[in-house]
C-alpha positions as YAML, in Angstrom:
chain: A
units: angstrom
residues:
- id: 1
  name: MET
  ca: [-213.05, 124.60, -104.73]
- id: 2
  name: LEU
  ca: [-215.40, 123.94, -101.82]
- id: 3
  name: ALA
  ca: [-217.53, 126.94, -102.74]
- id: 4
  name: LEU
  ca: [-217.72, 125.83, -106.36]
- id: 5
  name: VAL
  ca: [-218.83, 122.31, -105.45]
- id: 6
  name: ILE
  ca: [-221.45, 123.54, -102.98]
- id: 7
  name: SER
  ca: [-222.69, 126.09, -105.50]
- id: 8
  name: ILE
  ca: [-223.08, 123.45, -108.21]
- id: 9
  name: PHE
  ca: [-225.09, 121.04, -106.06]
- id: 10
  name: SER
  ca: [-227.17, 123.62, -104.19]
- id: 11
  name: THR
  ca: [-228.17, 125.96, -107.03]
- id: 12
  name: ASN
  ca: [-231.91, 126.00, -107.57]
- id: 13
  name: PRO
  ca: [-233.06, 127.62, -110.85]
- id: 14
  name: MET
  ca: [-236.31, 128.58, -109.16]
- id: 15
  name: ASP
  ca: [-234.53, 130.54, -106.45]
- id: 16
  name: LEU
  ca: [-231.23, 132.00, -107.72]
- id: 17
  name: ARG
  ca: [-231.27, 135.18, -105.68]
- id: 18
  name: ARG
  ca: [-231.02, 133.56, -102.23]
- id: 19
  name: PRO
  ca: [-227.43, 132.23, -102.66]
- id: 20
  name: VAL
  ca: [-226.34, 135.61, -104.00]
- id: 21
  name: ILE
  ca: [-227.71, 137.33, -100.91]
- id: 22
  name: PHE
  ca: [-226.00, 134.73, -98.73]
- id: 23
  name: ALA
  ca: [-222.68, 135.30, -100.50]
- id: 24
  name: VAL
  ca: [-222.83, 139.09, -100.20]
- id: 25
  name: ALA
  ca: [-223.75, 138.75, -96.52]
- id: 26
  name: LEU
  ca: [-220.68, 136.55, -96.00]
- id: 27
  name: ILE
  ca: [-218.49, 139.20, -97.61]
- id: 28
  name: ALA
  ca: [-219.98, 141.80, -95.27]
- id: 29
  name: LEU
  ca: [-219.41, 139.56, -92.25]
- id: 30
  name: GLY
  ca: [-215.83, 138.74, -93.19]
- id: 31
  name: SER
  ca: [-215.04, 142.39, -93.86]
- id: 32
  name: TRP
  ca: [-216.54, 143.56, -90.56]
- id: 33
  name: MET
  ca: [-214.39, 140.98, -88.75]
- id: 34
  name: ASP
  ca: [-211.23, 142.58, -90.19]
- id: 35
  name: VAL
  ca: [-212.18, 146.18, -89.47]
- id: 36
  name: GLY
  ca: [-209.87, 147.60, -86.81]
- id: 37
  name: VAL
  ca: [-206.94, 145.40, -87.79]
- id: 38
  name: SER
  ca: [-203.69, 146.59, -86.21]
- id: 39
  name: ILE
  ca: [-199.99, 146.03, -86.74]
- id: 40
  name: ASN
  ca: [-200.06, 143.59, -83.82]
- id: 41
  name: SER
  ca: [-202.70, 141.38, -85.46]
- id: 42
  name: ALA
  ca: [-201.42, 137.85, -86.04]
- id: 43
  name: PRO
  ca: [-202.02, 135.98, -89.33]
- id: 44
  name: TYR
  ca: [-204.26, 133.38, -87.67]
- id: 45
  name: MET
  ca: [-206.73, 136.14, -86.82]
- id: 46
  name: PHE
  ca: [-207.59, 136.45, -90.52]
- id: 47
  name: TYR
  ca: [-208.15, 132.77, -91.31]
- id: 48
  name: ILE
  ca: [-211.91, 132.73, -90.75]
- id: 49
  name: SER
  ca: [-212.67, 136.19, -92.15]
- id: 50
  name: GLN
  ca: [-210.63, 135.73, -95.32]
- id: 51
  name: PHE
  ca: [-212.06, 132.25, -95.80]
- id: 52
  name: LEU
  ca: [-215.58, 133.71, -95.68]
- id: 53
  name: ILE
  ca: [-214.70, 136.38, -98.24]
- id: 54
  name: ALA
  ca: [-212.93, 133.93, -100.57]
- id: 55
  name: PHE
  ca: [-215.75, 131.39, -100.24]
- id: 56
  name: ALA
  ca: [-218.40, 133.99, -101.02]
- id: 57
  name: ALA
  ca: [-216.46, 135.37, -104.00]
- id: 58
  name: VAL
  ca: [-216.66, 131.95, -105.69]
- id: 59
  name: TYR
  ca: [-220.02, 130.82, -104.33]
- id: 60
  name: PHE
  ca: [-222.10, 133.61, -105.83]
- id: 61
  name: MET
  ca: [-220.66, 133.11, -109.33]
- id: 62
  name: GLY
  ca: [-222.68, 129.95, -109.97]
- id: 63
  name: PRO
  ca: [-226.16, 131.45, -109.48]
- id: 64
  name: LEU
  ca: [-225.21, 134.60, -111.41]
- id: 65
  name: VAL
  ca: [-223.89, 132.63, -114.38]
- id: 66
  name: PHE
  ca: [-226.93, 130.35, -114.22]
- id: 67
  name: GLU
  ca: [-229.29, 133.33, -114.31]
- id: 68
  name: GLY
  ca: [-227.36, 134.90, -117.16]
- id: 69
  name: PHE
  ca: [-227.57, 131.73, -119.23]
- id: 70
  name: LEU
  ca: [-231.30, 131.34, -118.53]
- id: 71
  name: ARG
  ca: [-231.91, 134.88, -119.76]
- id: 72
  name: ALA
  ca: [-229.68, 134.32, -122.79]
- id: 73
  name: ILE
  ca: [-231.35, 131.00, -123.72]
- id: 74
  name: ALA
  ca: [-234.80, 132.57, -123.42]
- id: 75
  name: SER
  ca: [-233.74, 135.47, -125.66]
- id: 76
  name: GLY
  ca: [-232.33, 133.27, -128.42]
- id: 77
  name: PRO
  ca: [-229.20, 131.37, -129.49]
- id: 78
  name: ALA
  ca: [-227.38, 134.54, -130.55]
- id: 79
  name: TYR
  ca: [-227.62, 135.91, -127.03]
- id: 80
  name: ILE
  ca: [-225.80, 132.87, -125.62]
- id: 81
  name: ILE
  ca: [-222.66, 133.76, -127.57]
- id: 82
  name: SER
  ca: [-223.01, 137.41, -126.60]
- id: 83
  name: PHE
  ca: [-223.40, 136.49, -122.95]
- id: 84
  name: SER
  ca: [-220.33, 134.26, -123.03]
- id: 85
  name: VAL
  ca: [-218.21, 137.00, -124.62]
- id: 86
  name: ILE
  ca: [-219.47, 139.74, -122.32]
- id: 87
  name: PHE
  ca: [-219.05, 137.54, -119.26]
- id: 88
  name: GLY
  ca: [-215.45, 136.71, -120.14]
- id: 89
  name: ILE
  ca: [-214.58, 140.35, -120.86]
- id: 90
  name: SER
  ca: [-216.29, 141.56, -117.69]
- id: 91
  name: GLN
  ca: [-214.34, 139.07, -115.60]
- id: 92
  name: THR
  ca: [-211.01, 140.19, -117.06]
- id: 93
  name: VAL
  ca: [-211.72, 143.91, -117.02]
- id: 94
  name: GLY
  ca: [-213.48, 143.73, -113.67]
- id: 95
  name: GLY
  ca: [-210.58, 141.88, -112.08]
- id: 96
  name: LEU
  ca: [-208.03, 144.40, -113.36]
- id: 97
  name: ALA
  ca: [-210.21, 147.39, -112.47]
- id: 98
  name: GLY
  ca: [-210.93, 146.02, -109.00]
- id: 99
  name: ALA
  ca: [-207.26, 145.37, -108.26]
- id: 100
  name: ALA
  ca: [-206.33, 148.84, -109.52]
- id: 101
  name: ALA
  ca: [-209.05, 150.49, -107.43]
- id: 102
  name: ILE
  ca: [-207.96, 148.64, -104.28]
- id: 103
  name: GLN
  ca: [-204.32, 149.54, -104.90]
- id: 104
  name: ALA
  ca: [-205.17, 153.19, -105.48]
- id: 105
  name: PHE
  ca: [-207.39, 153.38, -102.39]
- id: 106
  name: THR
  ca: [-204.85, 151.75, -100.06]
- id: 107
  name: THR
  ca: [-202.02, 153.90, -101.45]
- id: 108
  name: ILE
  ca: [-203.94, 157.12, -100.91]
- id: 109
  name: ARG
  ca: [-205.13, 156.12, -97.44]
- id: 110
  name: THR
  ca: [-201.61, 155.00, -96.47]
- id: 111
  name: GLN
  ca: [-200.21, 158.38, -97.45]
- id: 112
  name: MET
  ca: [-202.93, 160.18, -95.53]
- id: 113
  name: HIS
  ca: [-202.43, 158.08, -92.39]
- id: 114
  name: TYR
  ca: [-198.66, 158.45, -92.63]
- id: 115
  name: ALA
  ca: [-198.91, 162.23, -92.95]
- id: 116
  name: ASP
  ca: [-201.24, 162.41, -89.95]
- id: 117
  name: MET
  ca: [-199.01, 160.18, -87.82]
- id: 118
  name: VAL
  ca: [-195.83, 162.04, -88.69]
- id: 119
  name: SER
  ca: [-197.42, 165.45, -88.13]
- id: 120
  name: SER
  ca: [-198.61, 164.34, -84.70]
- id: 121
  name: LEU
  ca: [-195.14, 163.24, -83.59]
- id: 122
  name: ASN
  ca: [-193.89, 165.07, -80.52]
- id: 123
  name: LEU
  ca: [-190.14, 164.92, -80.04]
- id: 124
  name: GLY
  ca: [-190.66, 165.87, -76.41]
- id: 125
  name: ASP
  ca: [-192.96, 162.90, -75.77]
- id: 126
  name: PRO
  ca: [-191.21, 160.57, -73.29]
- id: 127
  name: THR
  ca: [-192.59, 157.48, -75.04]
- id: 128
  name: PHE
  ca: [-191.34, 158.60, -78.43]
- id: 129
  name: SER
  ca: [-187.98, 159.65, -76.97]
- id: 130
  name: ALA
  ca: [-187.64, 156.26, -75.29]
- id: 131
  name: GLN
  ca: [-188.42, 154.52, -78.57]
- id: 132
  name: ILE
  ca: [-185.74, 156.52, -80.37]
- id: 133
  name: ALA
  ca: [-183.25, 155.90, -77.56]
- id: 134
  name: GLY
  ca: [-183.94, 152.17, -77.58]
- id: 135
  name: THR
  ca: [-183.49, 151.91, -81.33]
- id: 136
  name: ARG
  ca: [-180.34, 154.05, -81.16]
- id: 137
  name: SER
  ca: [-178.84, 151.85, -78.45]
- id: 138
  name: VAL
  ca: [-179.33, 148.78, -80.63]
- id: 139
  name: LEU
  ca: [-177.77, 150.48, -83.64]
- id: 140
  name: SER
  ca: [-174.87, 151.85, -81.60]
- id: 141
  name: ASN
  ca: [-173.42, 148.35, -81.62]
- id: 142
  name: GLN
  ca: [-173.19, 148.53, -85.41]
- id: 143
  name: THR
  ca: [-171.64, 151.98, -85.74]
- id: 144
  name: THR
  ca: [-169.54, 154.34, -83.64]
- id: 145
  name: ASP
  ca: [-170.89, 157.45, -85.33]
- id: 146
  name: ALA
  ca: [-173.52, 158.93, -82.99]
- id: 147
  name: ALA
  ca: [-175.03, 161.15, -85.68]
- id: 148
  name: GLN
  ca: [-175.38, 158.20, -88.06]
- id: 149
  name: ALA
  ca: [-176.94, 156.13, -85.29]
- id: 150
  name: ASN
  ca: [-179.50, 158.90, -84.64]
- id: 151
  name: VAL
  ca: [-180.39, 159.12, -88.33]
- id: 152
  name: ALA
  ca: [-180.71, 155.34, -88.60]
- id: 153
  name: ALA
  ca: [-182.84, 155.20, -85.45]
- id: 154
  name: MET
  ca: [-185.21, 157.87, -86.77]
- id: 155
  name: SER
  ca: [-185.37, 156.07, -90.12]
- id: 156
  name: GLN
  ca: [-186.39, 152.82, -88.45]
- id: 157
  name: VAL
  ca: [-189.05, 154.57, -86.38]
- id: 158
  name: LEU
  ca: [-190.47, 156.19, -89.52]
- id: 159
  name: GLN
  ca: [-190.51, 152.80, -91.23]
- id: 160
  name: GLY
  ca: [-192.54, 151.50, -88.30]
- id: 161
  name: ILE
  ca: [-194.95, 154.40, -88.74]
- id: 162
  name: GLN
  ca: [-195.17, 153.57, -92.45]
- id: 163
  name: ARG
  ca: [-196.17, 150.00, -91.60]
- id: 164
  name: GLN
  ca: [-198.79, 151.24, -89.16]
- id: 165
  name: ALA
  ca: [-200.15, 153.59, -91.84]
- id: 166
  name: THR
  ca: [-200.39, 150.72, -94.33]
- id: 167
  name: VAL
  ca: [-202.26, 148.52, -91.86]
- id: 168
  name: SER
  ca: [-204.64, 151.39, -91.08]
- id: 169
  name: ALA
  ca: [-205.28, 151.84, -94.81]
- id: 170
  name: TYR
  ca: [-206.31, 148.19, -95.12]
- id: 171
  name: SER
  ca: [-208.56, 148.60, -92.11]
- id: 172
  name: ASP
  ca: [-210.23, 151.46, -93.99]
- id: 173
  name: LEU
  ca: [-210.56, 149.20, -97.02]
- id: 174
  name: PHE
  ca: [-212.28, 146.51, -94.98]
- id: 175
  name: PHE
  ca: [-214.63, 149.12, -93.52]
- id: 176
  name: LEU
  ca: [-215.52, 150.34, -97.01]
- id: 177
  name: MET
  ca: [-216.11, 146.79, -98.24]
- id: 178
  name: ALA
  ca: [-218.15, 145.90, -95.16]
- id: 179
  name: SER
  ca: [-220.33, 149.01, -95.44]
- id: 180
  name: PHE
  ca: [-220.96, 148.52, -99.16]
- id: 181
  name: ALA
  ca: [-221.65, 144.78, -98.80]
- id: 182
  name: THR
  ca: [-224.04, 145.42, -95.91]
- id: 183
  name: PHE
  ca: [-225.90, 148.02, -97.96]
- id: 184
  name: VAL
  ca: [-226.14, 145.68, -100.96]
- id: 185
  name: THR
  ca: [-227.32, 142.84, -98.71]
- id: 186
  name: ALA
  ca: [-230.09, 145.03, -97.31]
- id: 187
  name: ILE
  ca: [-231.23, 146.07, -100.80]
- id: 188
  name: LEU
  ca: [-231.20, 142.49, -102.05]
- id: 189
  name: LEU
  ca: [-233.14, 141.28, -99.02]
- id: 190
  name: ILE
  ca: [-235.79, 143.95, -99.46]
- id: 191
  name: ASN
  ca: [-236.17, 143.01, -103.12]
- id: 192
  name: TYR
  ca: [-236.18, 139.29, -102.30]
- id: 193
  name: PHE
  ca: [-238.89, 139.51, -99.64]
- id: 194
  name: TYR
  ca: [-240.90, 141.89, -101.83]
- id: 195
  name: ASN
  ca: [-240.95, 139.29, -104.59]
- id: 196
  name: ARG
  ca: [-241.75, 136.52, -102.11]
- id: 197
  name: TYR
  ca: [-244.61, 138.52, -100.64]
- id: 198
  name: HIS
  ca: [-246.09, 139.11, -104.09]
- id: 199
  name: LYS
  ca: [-245.24, 135.52, -105.09]
- id: 200
  name: ARG
  ca: [-243.20, 136.64, -108.07]
- id: 201
  name: ASN
  ca: [-240.17, 135.00, -109.62]
- id: 202
  name: PRO
  ca: [-237.77, 137.45, -111.31]
- id: 203
  name: LEU
  ca: [-237.07, 134.76, -113.91]
- id: 204
  name: ALA
  ca: [-240.69, 133.70, -114.44]
- id: 205
  name: LYS
  ca: [-240.78, 135.05, -117.99]
- id: 206
  name: GLU
  ca: [-237.53, 133.34, -118.99]
- id: 207
  name: LEU
  ca: [-238.52, 130.04, -117.37]
- id: 208
  name: ALA
  ca: [-241.86, 130.12, -119.21]
- id: 209
  name: VAL
  ca: [-240.10, 130.68, -122.54]
- id: 210
  name: ILE
  ca: [-237.70, 127.81, -121.89]
- id: 211
  name: ALA
  ca: [-240.62, 125.56, -120.89]
- id: 212
  name: LYS
  ca: [-242.37, 126.30, -124.16]
- id: 213
  name: MET
  ca: [-239.15, 125.59, -126.05]
- id: 214
  name: ARG
  ca: [-238.92, 122.19, -124.39]
- id: 215
  name: GLU
  ca: [-242.58, 121.40, -125.13]
- id: 216
  name: SER
  ca: [-242.18, 122.28, -128.82]
- id: 217
  name: LYS
  ca: [-239.39, 119.71, -129.28]
...
């Protein structure tokens, strides 16, 4: 809500690219802050980073929609309807596709991390043996069967490894998002300063058409 309000009152039709660059940079910053997350990370550690990402995800929508409508109005009334339909479809399909892609990526990376962690287990490692023994001693109070206690202890340890693998997969996701957002920010900045240097407005043609439309009324 805060991002939407700020976007509405700060959007300048003469400079719609700057808030988009700012929003993408915030996504990059928030993602970089969450890279390296571990299973010991507390929820409060994500408040700022996730706020930045959520804020940016809403903030950049205003300028993009504004630019789309300016281009549609300059092209003719029929394009306004087309833009509205395409925008609605893209939001629905994009949201579903994005969620599916994130789910697929984290699932694959979790499996890969889990396989690596399990394959690197050393039953002769004193630390690992102590972990198994500690878990078994806790479970021994619940069952008198030593074999069952061993199986349950190993199962709990593997569940812990599964959680670590999942957290590592999300760390990979944040790294991918941060890298991509940083790259996009750099490209947008280069394009922005190029246009500023040559004193060009990417929407100059559309704004001129709209100005003529207003004068003819």
